[in-house]
C-alpha positions in Angstrom: 0.0 -0.3 -0.1 1.5 3.4 -0.9 1.2 6.7 1.2 -0.5 9.5 -1.0 2.6 11.4 -1.0 4.3 7.9 -3.0 1.4 7.9 -5.4 1.6 11.4 -6.2 5.4 11.2 -6.3 5.1 8.0 -8.9 2.1 10.0 -11.1 4.3 13.0 -11.1 7.6 12.2 -11.0 8.6 14.8 -8.0 11.4 15.4 -6.8 12.5 14.0 -3.3 13.1 17.3 -1.7 9.8 18.4 -2.6 8.0 15.0 -1.1 10.2 15.8 1.8 9.0 19.6 2.2 5.5 18.3 2.0 6.2 16.0 5.2 7.4 18.7 7.0 4.3 20.9 6.2 2.4 18.3 7.0 3.8 17.7 10.2 3.8 21.5 11.2 0.1 21.6 10.2 -1.1 22.0 13.8 -1.0 25.0 15.9 0.4 22.7 18.9 2.9 21.1 16.8 4.2 24.9 15.6 4.2 26.2 18.8 6.6 23.4 20.2 9.2 23.8 17.0 8.9 27.6 17.9 9.6 26.8 21.3 12.3 24.3 20.8 14.2 26.5 18.0 14.3 29.5 20.1 15.5 27.6 23.1 18.6 26.3 21.4 18.3 23.8 24.2 16.2 20.5 24.9 13.3 20.8 27.2 11.0 17.9 28.9 8.0 16.8 27.6 6.1 17.3 30.9 7.2 21.1 31.0 5.5 21.6 28.0 2.3 19.7 28.4 1.8 22.1 31.8 2.2 25.4 29.7 0.2 24.2 26.6 -2.4 22.5 29.3 -2.8 19.5 26.8 -2.7 16.0 28.4 0.4 14.1 28.2 -0.7 11.6 25.5 -1.9 14.3 23.5 1.6 16.1 23.7 3.4 12.8 23.2 1.0 12.7 20.0 2.3 15.6 18.5 6.1 14.7 19.2 5.6 11.5 17.6 4.9 13.4 14.3 7.4 15.9 14.7 9.8 13.1 15.4 8.7 11.0 12.5 9.4 13.4 9.9 13.1 14.3 11.5 12.4 17.8 13.0 12.7 16.9 16.6 14.8 14.2 18.6 14.6 12.7 21.7 16.9 11.5 24.7 15.7 9.4 27.2 16.5 10.1 30.9 14.2 7.7 32.3 11.5 8.4 33.8 11.7 11.5 31.7 12.2 12.2 27.7 13.8 15.5 26.6 13.3 16.3 22.9 15.3 19.2 21.3 15.3 20.3 17.3 17.4 17.7 15.3 19.3 20.7 13.8 20.3 18.9 10.6 16.7 18.3 9.4 15.7 22.1 10.8 18.2 23.6 8.4 17.0 21.5 5.5 13.3 22.7 6.2 14.5 26.3 6.6 16.3 26.2 3.5 13.6 24.3 1.5 10.9 27.0 2.8 13.1 29.6 1.9 13.6 28.6 -1.7 9.5 28.1 -1.9 9.2 31.7 -0.5 12.0 33.2 -2.7 
């Protein structure tokens, strides 16, 4: 079974960068995820998921799902410090996304 992005790519021979940019955009398409990315990118450090759950007033399970989506596309990464999980921007992919979106709006 092909994902929607794979189907589009097959039909139009879309460049891999465009497929990746669409995946980044989809992951960023929720206000909570945008907030998470903005917060982590401005911190220049990692933060614990529990801190953000309190700040955003969302349940830990809801926040975990948002982290999962961002991690799946590689915009963030986590570090286990049991019983806690720290999340950080994945600098390599963050720079890649920045460059891609800059070229889109250029």
